[in-house]
C-alpha positions in Angstrom: 24.3 11.0 -27.6 23.9 7.3 -27.9 22.7 5.9 -31.2 19.5 3.8 -31.2 19.4 0.3 -32.6 19.4 0.3 -36.4 16.2 -0.6 -38.1 18.0 -1.1 -41.5 17.2 -4.7 -41.9 13.4 -4.1 -41.4 13.2 -0.8 -43.1 11.3 -2.4 -46.1 8.6 -3.4 -43.6 8.6 -0.7 -41.1 8.9 2.9 -42.0 10.4 4.7 -39.0 8.7 8.1 -39.8 5.3 6.5 -39.5 5.9 5.7 -35.8 7.7 8.9 -35.0 6.0 10.5 -32.1 3.4 7.8 -31.6 2.7 7.1 -28.0 1.8 3.6 -26.7 0.2 2.9 -23.2 0.8 -0.5 -21.9 -1.3 -1.9 -19.1 0.3 -4.9 -17.6 4.1 -5.7 -17.8 4.1 -9.4 -16.7 4.8 -12.5 -18.8 2.4 -11.3 -21.4 3.0 -7.5 -21.6 6.7 -7.4 -21.3 7.4 -9.6 -24.4 5.0 -7.4 -26.4 6.9 -4.3 -25.4 10.3 -5.8 -26.4 9.1 -6.5 -29.9 7.4 -3.1 -30.5 10.5 -1.3 -29.3 12.6 -3.4 -31.7 10.1 -2.2 -34.5 11.0 1.4 -33.6 8.2 2.6 -31.1 9.9 5.3 -28.9 7.2 6.9 -26.8 5.8 4.8 -24.0 3.6 5.0 -20.8 4.0 1.8 -18.8 1.4 0.7 -16.1 1.8 -2.0 -13.6 1.5 -2.2 -9.8 3.8 -5.3 -9.3 7.4 -6.0 -8.6 9.3 -9.0 -10.1 9.4 -11.9 -7.7 11.7 -15.0 -8.0 8.7 -17.1 -8.8 8.0 -14.9 -12.0 11.3 -16.1 -13.5 9.5 -19.2 -14.7 7.7 -17.0 -17.3 8.9 -13.5 -17.2 12.0 -12.5 -19.4 13.3 -10.4 -16.6 16.7 -11.3 -15.1 17.7 -12.4 -11.6 19.2 -9.0 -10.9 15.7 -7.5 -11.6 14.1 -9.4 -8.6 12.4 -6.8 -6.5 12.3 -4.0 -9.1 8.9 -2.7 -10.4 8.0 -4.5 -13.6 7.6 -1.1 -15.3 11.2 -0.1 -14.5 12.5 -3.5 -15.9 10.7 -2.6 -19.2 11.9 1.0 -19.1 15.5 -0.2 -18.8 15.2 -2.6 -21.8 13.5 0.0 -23.9 16.3 2.6 -23.3 19.0 -0.1 -23.9 17.4 -0.6 -27.4 16.8 3.1 -27.9 18.5 5.7 -25.6 16.5 8.4 -27.1 13.2 6.7 -26.1 10.7 8.6 -23.8 9.3 6.2 -21.2 7.0 7.1 -18.3 6.3 4.6 -15.5 3.1 4.5 -13.5 3.1 2.0 -10.6 -0.6 1.8 -9.7 -3.5 -0.4 -9.3 -5.9 0.9 -12.1 -8.9 -0.8 -10.5 -8.7 1.7 -7.5 -10.1 5.3 -7.9 -6.6 6.9 -8.0 -5.4 4.3 -10.4 -8.4 5.0 -12.7 -7.6 8.6 -12.8 -4.1 8.0 -13.8 -5.1 5.5 -16.4 -7.5 8.0 -18.0 -4.7 10.6 -18.0 -2.3 8.3 -19.6 -4.6 7.2 -22.4 -5.5 10.7 -23.1 -1.9 11.0 -24.5 -1.9 7.7 -26.4 -2.2 6.9 -30.0 -2.9 3.2 -29.1 -3.2 0.9 -26.0 -2.0 -2.5 -25.3 -3.9 -4.2 -22.4 -1.9 -7.1 -21.2 -3.4 -7.5 -17.6 -4.1 -10.9 -16.0 -7.6 -10.2 -14.6 -11.0 -9.3 -16.0 -11.7 -6.2 -14.0 -8.5 -4.3 -15.2 -9.3 -5.3 -18.8 -12.8 -4.0 -18.5 -11.6 -0.8 -16.9 -9.1 -0.2 -19.7 -11.7 -1.0 -22.4 -14.1 1.5 -20.8 -11.5 4.3 -21.0 -10.4 3.5 -24.5 -14.1 3.4 -25.6 -14.8 6.8 -24.0 -11.8 8.6 -25.4 -12.0 6.6 -28.8 -8.4 5.3 -28.5 -7.5 2.1 -30.4 -6.8 -0.8 -28.0 -5.5 -4.4 -28.4 -6.5 -6.6 -25.5 -5.0 -10.1 -24.8 -6.4 -13.0 -22.9 -4.5 -16.2 -22.3 -6.7 -19.3 -21.4 -6.1 -21.3 -18.4 -3.0 -23.4 -18.7 -1.9 -21.2 -21.7 -3.4 -23.4 -24.4 -4.6 -20.6 -26.6 -6.0 -17.1 -26.1 -7.7 -14.1 -27.5 -6.1 -11.0 -29.0 -8.9 -8.4 -29.7 -8.5 -5.1 -31.6 -10.9 -2.2 -30.7 -10.7 0.1 -33.6 -13.0 3.1 -32.8 -15.6 3.6 -35.6 -14.8 0.2 -37.1 -15.2 -2.4 -34.5 -17.1 -3.2 -31.3 -15.4 -2.8 -28.1 -13.9 -5.6 -25.9 -16.8 -5.7 -23.5 -19.3 -6.0 -26.4 -17.1 -8.9 -27.8 -17.4 -10.7 -24.5 -21.1 -10.1 -23.9 -22.1 -11.0 -27.4 -19.7 -13.6 -28.6 -21.3 -16.9 -29.6 -18.4 -19.0 -28.5 -17.4 -18.9 -24.7 -13.8 -19.8 -23.9 -12.8 -21.3 -20.7 -11.3 -18.1 -19.5 -14.5 -16.2 -20.0 -16.4 -18.7 -17.9 -14.3 -17.6 -14.9 -14.4 -14.3 -13.0 -10.7 -13.9 -12.9 -7.6 -15.4 -14.3 -6.4 -16.1 -10.8 -9.7 -17.7 -9.7 -9.8 -20.9 -7.7 -13.3 -21.6 -8.6 -14.8 -25.0 -8.5 -14.6 -25.5 -12.2 -10.9 -24.9 -12.2 -10.3 -27.3 -9.3 -12.3 -30.0 -11.0 -10.2 -29.5 -14.2 -7.0 -29.5 -12.2 -7.8 -32.8 -10.5 -9.0 -34.4 -13.8 -6.3 -33.2 -16.1 -3.3 -32.6 -13.9 -3.8 -34.6 -10.7 -2.8 -31.7 -8.5 -4.4 -28.7 -6.6 -4.4 -25.3 -8.1 -2.0 -22.8 -6.8 -3.9 -20.3 -4.6 -2.2 -17.3 -6.2 -1.5 -18.3 -9.9 -4.2 -21.0 -10.5 -3.4 -23.2 -13.4 -0.8 -21.0 -15.0 0.5 -21.6 -18.4 4.1 -22.0 -20.0 5.8 -18.9 -21.2 6.1 -20.1 -24.7 2.3 -20.4 -25.0 1.6 -17.1 -23.3 4.1 -15.4 -25.7 2.1 -16.6 -28.7 -0.7 -14.3 -27.6 1.8 -11.6 -26.8 3.5 -11.6 -30.1 0.0 -11.6 -31.9 -0.9 -8.6 -29.9 2.2 -6.6 -30.8 1.7 -7.5 -34.5 -1.9 -6.4 -34.4 -0.9 -3.1 -32.8 2.0 -2.1 -35.1 -0.2 -1.4 -38.3 -2.6 0.7 -36.1 0.3 2.8 -35.1 1.4 3.0 -38.7 -2.0 4.1 -39.9 -2.5 1.2 -42.0 -6.2 1.7 -41.6 -9.0 -0.6 -42.8 -7.0 -2.6 -45.3 -5.2 -4.1 -42.3 -7.9 -4.2 -39.6 -10.3 -5.9 -42.1 -7.9 -9.0 -41.8 -8.9 -9.3 -38.1 -12.4 -7.6 -38.0 -14.4 -10.9 -38.7 -18.2 -10.5 -38.7 -19.3 -7.6 -36.7 -22.8 -7.3 -38.0 -24.3 -8.6 -34.8 -22.1 -6.6 -32.5 -23.1 -3.1 -31.5 -20.9 -0.5 -30.0 -21.9 0.9 -26.7 -22.4 4.6 -26.5 
């Protein structure tokens, strides 16, 4: 049996026994989700359920860490290969589906029932809200990431059942509205984005990707998401989550 990568150099920070048997569901394996998976795998997470409907295209190589030999492969399979290279003993399930469709919603719910925590890294609002709804219903912790248009900034939000409001509550009751939240989808070509594109960049928005950001900006959010999820898996509890909780007095959890 092949040996997994050693954790000896981080053992003073991460205790492998605390992660043993913990299962992470990752929704979205693009330029945001894939780097999060890489780092959590290096921390010692071994049990995974990966969900994404897309294959890697040549145009994705501007931002996605996948290799040229991966073009045409499902993004879930690319992440699976990387995880198994780091830890040949890992358990990785791939689900290649659209979670906004009925069949995909059922598969998502079945996956989250097995999870200790969820990482939601999708690039559209509908799938984020769908993932949030299931996590809220099943009381499973979830870190949701949102990258602002052009990649200059983003949100990383932890839903911690019984301690914080859900992602939908955060969106509906937040006092500050980010540019991303003013748009229906991260791939929209709405009038506001077209005006921004013309004024700031002197160009038309890409019909598929809009005003997409640089990989280095996207990964700021990706790495923060992984860092927020790790203590949840290690049962760090309230002492850790309080660092990110902010003021929830005016946020109510939805039943």
